[in-house]
Backbone as a printed PyTorch tensor [residue, N CA C, xyz], in Angstrom:
tensor([[[  0.8420,  -1.1780,   0.0000],
         [  0.0000,   0.0000,   0.0000],
         [  0.8900,   1.2460,   0.0000]],

        [[  0.5720,   2.1890,  -0.8550],
         [  1.3530,   3.4160,  -0.9940],
         [  0.8280,   4.4560,  -0.0150]],

        [[  1.7400,   5.0860,   0.7100],
         [  1.3290,   6.1010,   1.6890],
         [  0.8360,   7.3640,   0.9850]],

        [[  0.0620,   8.1540,   1.6900],
         [ -0.4750,   9.3950,   1.1150],
         [  0.6390,  10.3880,   0.8250]],

        [[  1.7210,  10.3640,   1.5990],
         [  2.8570,  11.2510,   1.3610],
         [  3.4930,  10.9420,   0.0070]],

        [[  3.6520,   9.6650,  -0.2930],
         [  4.2350,   9.2560,  -1.5730],
         [  3.3190,   9.6670,  -2.7140]],

        [[  2.0220,   9.5010,  -2.5450],
         [  1.0610,   9.8870,  -3.5890],
         [  1.1310,  11.3870,  -3.8460]],

        [[  1.2180,  12.1960,  -2.7810],
         [  1.3280,  13.6450,  -2.9520],
         [  2.5990,  14.0230,  -3.7090]],

        [[  3.7010,  13.3720,  -3.3820],
         [  4.9510,  13.6540,  -4.0880],
         [  4.8500,  13.2570,  -5.5570]],

        [[  4.1830,  12.1430,  -5.8250],
         [  4.0180,  11.7070,  -7.2000],
         [  3.1540,  12.6890,  -7.9820]],

        [[  2.1230,  13.2210,  -7.3460],
         [  1.2570,  14.1960,  -7.9990],
         [  2.0050,  15.4820,  -8.3080]],

        [[  2.9300,  15.8790,  -7.4210],
         [  3.7280,  17.0870,  -7.6490],
         [  4.9420,  16.7910,  -8.5170]],

        [[  5.1050,  15.5350,  -8.8990],
         [  6.2180,  15.0680,  -9.7290],
         [  7.5680,  15.3550,  -9.0820]],

        [[  7.6300,  15.2250,  -7.7540],
         [  8.8950,  15.3640,  -7.0460],
         [  9.6400,  14.0360,  -7.1170]],

        [[ 10.9290,  14.1250,  -7.0190],
         [ 11.7270,  12.8960,  -6.9810],
         [ 11.5030,  12.1980,  -5.6490]],

        [[ 11.4140,  10.9100,  -5.7220],
         [ 11.2230,  10.1200,  -4.5110],
         [ 12.5520,   9.4780,  -4.1310]],

        [[ 13.2180,  10.0470,  -3.1620],
         [ 14.4860,   9.5070,  -2.7060],
         [ 14.2470,   8.6230,  -1.4860]],

        [[ 14.9450,   7.4890,  -1.4050],
         [ 14.7240,   6.5640,  -0.2990],
         [ 15.2610,   7.0490,   1.0490]],

        [[ 16.1180,   8.0640,   1.0410],
         [ 16.6960,   8.5970,   2.2760],
         [ 16.8740,  10.1030,   2.0770]],

        [[ 16.6480,  10.8750,   3.1250],
         [ 16.8480,  12.3150,   2.9480],
         [ 18.3390,  12.6400,   3.0030]],

        [[ 18.6980,  13.7740,   2.4300],
         [ 20.1070,  14.1090,   2.2750],
         [ 20.8190,  14.3270,   3.6010]],

        [[ 20.1270,  14.8520,   4.5810],
         [ 20.7400,  15.0830,   5.8940],
         [ 21.1390,  13.7600,   6.5500]],

        [[ 20.2480,  12.7990,   6.5190],
         [ 20.5490,  11.4860,   7.0920],
         [ 21.6700,  10.7980,   6.3110]],

        [[ 21.6650,  10.9560,   4.9860],
         [ 22.7260,  10.3950,   4.1520],
         [ 24.0790,  10.9440,   4.5760]],

        [[ 24.1430,  12.2630,   4.7860],
         [ 25.4130,  12.8930,   5.1720],
         [ 25.9110,  12.4190,   6.5260]],

        [[ 24.9870,  12.1150,   7.4290],
         [ 25.3870,  11.6710,   8.7690],
         [ 25.7770,  10.2050,   8.8150]],

        [[ 25.0770,   9.3630,   8.0450],
         [ 25.2560,   7.9150,   8.1730],
         [ 26.0980,   7.3130,   7.0490]],

        [[ 25.7470,   7.5910,   5.8080],
         [ 26.3460,   6.8960,   4.6740],
         [ 27.6160,   7.5740,   4.1720]],

        [[ 27.6030,   8.8880,   4.0430],
         [ 28.7430,   9.5930,   3.4680],
         [ 30.0560,   9.3440,   4.2110]],

        [[ 30.0750,   9.2890,   5.5400],
         [ 31.3440,   8.9780,   6.2140],
         [ 31.9210,   7.6150,   5.8170]],

        [[ 31.0650,   6.6540,   5.5370],
         [ 31.5290,   5.3320,   5.0960],
         [ 32.1500,   5.4320,   3.7090]],

        [[ 31.4960,   6.1730,   2.8180],
         [ 32.0280,   6.3510,   1.4640],
         [ 33.3580,   7.0880,   1.5180]],

        [[ 33.4290,   8.1550,   2.2950],
         [ 34.6550,   8.9490,   2.3750],
         [ 35.8060,   8.1920,   3.0250]],

        [[ 35.4970,   7.2700,   3.9140],
         [ 36.5470,   6.4830,   4.5670],
         [ 37.2420,   5.5410,   3.5810]],

        [[ 36.5210,   5.1290,   2.5440],
         [ 37.0990,   4.2100,   1.5630],
         [ 37.5420,   4.9180,   0.2830]],

        [[ 37.3660,   6.2230,   0.2180],
         [ 37.6740,   6.9990,  -0.9840],
         [ 39.1670,   7.2990,  -1.0450]],

        [[ 39.7670,   7.0510,  -2.1950],
         [ 41.2070,   7.2700,  -2.3350],
         [ 41.5590,   8.6570,  -2.8390]],

        [[ 40.6210,   9.3540,  -3.4440],
         [ 40.8590,  10.7260,  -3.8770],
         [ 41.5870,  10.8800,  -5.1930]],

        [[ 41.8390,   9.7960,  -5.9140],
         [ 42.5330,   9.8850,  -7.1900],
         [ 41.5100,   9.9640,  -8.3140]],

        [[ 41.8990,  10.5900,  -9.3860],
         [ 41.0400,  10.6420, -10.5640],
         [ 40.2640,  11.9370, -10.6760]],

        [[ 39.3650,  11.9430, -11.6300],
         [ 38.5510,  13.1170, -11.9350],
         [ 37.4240,  13.2280, -10.9050]],

        [[ 37.1350,  14.4390, -10.4320],
         [ 36.0040,  14.5990,  -9.5100],
         [ 34.6970,  14.1580, -10.1830]],

        [[ 33.8360,  13.5800,  -9.4160],
         [ 32.5970,  13.0610,  -9.9910],
         [ 31.6620,  14.2010, -10.3940]],

        [[ 30.9080,  13.9680, -11.4670],
         [ 29.9490,  14.9520, -11.9560],
         [ 28.6080,  14.8060, -11.2470]],

        [[ 28.3920,  13.6510, -10.6410],
         [ 27.1390,  13.3620,  -9.9410],
         [ 27.4680,  13.1600,  -8.4680]],

        [[ 26.6200,  13.6790,  -7.5920],
         [ 26.8900,  13.5730,  -6.1570],
         [ 26.7700,  12.1300,  -5.6650]],

        [[ 27.4880,  11.8450,  -4.5990],
         [ 27.4030,  10.5160,  -3.9800],
         [ 25.9710,  10.2210,  -3.5580]],

        [[ 25.2760,  11.2450,  -3.1350],
         [ 23.8850,  11.0850,  -2.6880],
         [ 22.9920,  10.5760,  -3.8170]],

        [[ 23.0910,  11.1880,  -4.9830],
         [ 22.2470,  10.7710,  -6.1060],
         [ 22.6010,   9.3750,  -6.5850]],

        [[ 23.8760,   9.0340,  -6.6120],
         [ 24.2890,   7.6850,  -7.0170],
         [ 23.7660,   6.6570,  -6.0210]],

        [[ 23.9240,   6.9360,  -4.7410],
         [ 23.4450,   6.0260,  -3.7000],
         [ 21.9390,   5.8110,  -3.8210]],

        [[ 21.1840,   6.9040,  -3.9680],
         [ 19.7300,   6.7900,  -4.0840],
         [ 19.3340,   6.0160,  -5.3380]],

        [[ 20.0450,   6.2360,  -6.4290],
         [ 19.7710,   5.4880,  -7.6520],
         [ 20.0110,   4.0040,  -7.4810]],

        [[ 21.0720,   3.6490,  -6.7790],
         [ 21.3650,   2.2320,  -6.5360],
         [ 20.3010,   1.5980,  -5.6460]],

        [[ 19.8960,   2.3110,  -4.6100],
         [ 18.8610,   1.7890,  -3.7150],
         [ 17.5490,   1.6030,  -4.4670]],

        [[ 17.1830,   2.5880,  -5.2900],
         [ 15.9450,   2.4820,  -6.0710],
         [ 16.0080,   1.3000,  -7.0430]],

        [[ 17.1740,   1.1010,  -7.6700],
         [ 17.3370,  -0.0360,  -8.5820],
         [ 17.1880,  -1.3620,  -7.8620]],

        [[ 17.8030,  -1.4730,  -6.7000],
         [ 17.6660,  -2.7040,  -5.9060],
         [ 16.2230,  -2.9160,  -5.4770]],

        [[ 15.5710,  -1.8420,  -5.0630],
         [ 14.1830,  -1.9210,  -4.6260],
         [ 13.2770,  -2.3890,  -5.7700]],

        [[ 13.4900,  -1.8140,  -6.9650],
         [ 12.6810,  -2.1970,  -8.1280],
         [ 12.9090,  -3.6620,  -8.4880]],

        [[ 14.1570,  -4.1090,  -8.3870],
         [ 14.4690,  -5.4980,  -8.7070],
         [ 13.8350,  -6.4490,  -7.6930]],

        [[ 13.8550,  -6.0820,  -6.4320],
         [ 13.2310,  -6.9150,  -5.4010],
         [ 11.7320,  -7.0000,  -5.6380]],

        [[ 11.0950,  -5.8730,  -5.9650],
         [  9.6570,  -5.8930,  -6.2470],
         [  9.3420,  -6.7660,  -7.4490]],

        [[ 10.1730,  -6.7000,  -8.4760],
         [  9.9810,  -7.5170,  -9.6550],
         [ 10.0920,  -9.0020,  -9.3100]],

        [[ 11.0950,  -9.3390,  -8.5200],
         [ 11.2700, -10.7360,  -8.0970],
         [ 10.0780, -11.2310,  -7.2900]],

        [[  9.5710, -10.3710,  -6.4120],
         [  8.4060, -10.7560,  -5.6020],
         [  7.1890, -10.9620,  -6.4720]],

        [[  6.9920, -10.1120,  -7.4640],
         [  5.8370, -10.2590,  -8.3600],
         [  5.9570, -11.5280,  -9.1930]],

        [[  7.1410, -11.8470,  -9.6690],
         [  7.3320, -13.0590, -10.4550],
         [  7.1460, -14.3000,  -9.5910]],

        [[  7.4990, -14.2140,  -8.3280],
         [  7.3350, -15.3480,  -7.4250],
         [  5.8790, -15.6530,  -7.1110]],

        [[  5.0310, -14.6500,  -7.1770],
         [  3.6130, -14.8450,  -6.8880],
         [  2.8430, -15.4250,  -8.0600]],

        [[  3.3970, -15.3180,  -9.2570],
         [  2.6700, -15.7800, -10.4390],
         [  2.8390, -17.2560, -10.6610]]])
């Protein structure tokens, strides 16, 4: 079941991110920075957007697997 908050965001065509940026900076970014070597070209896309894209991809794949399992 989709929450009313998600429906409102979809109606306003806002991006649906699985985690807010403040929480990402506190929890996830320190882990990424601890393993970052700093060599190469600076990224054109933020770590936050890449992380959210990966989570959304995993989420979509899990939903697809669950739907195929029910059929």
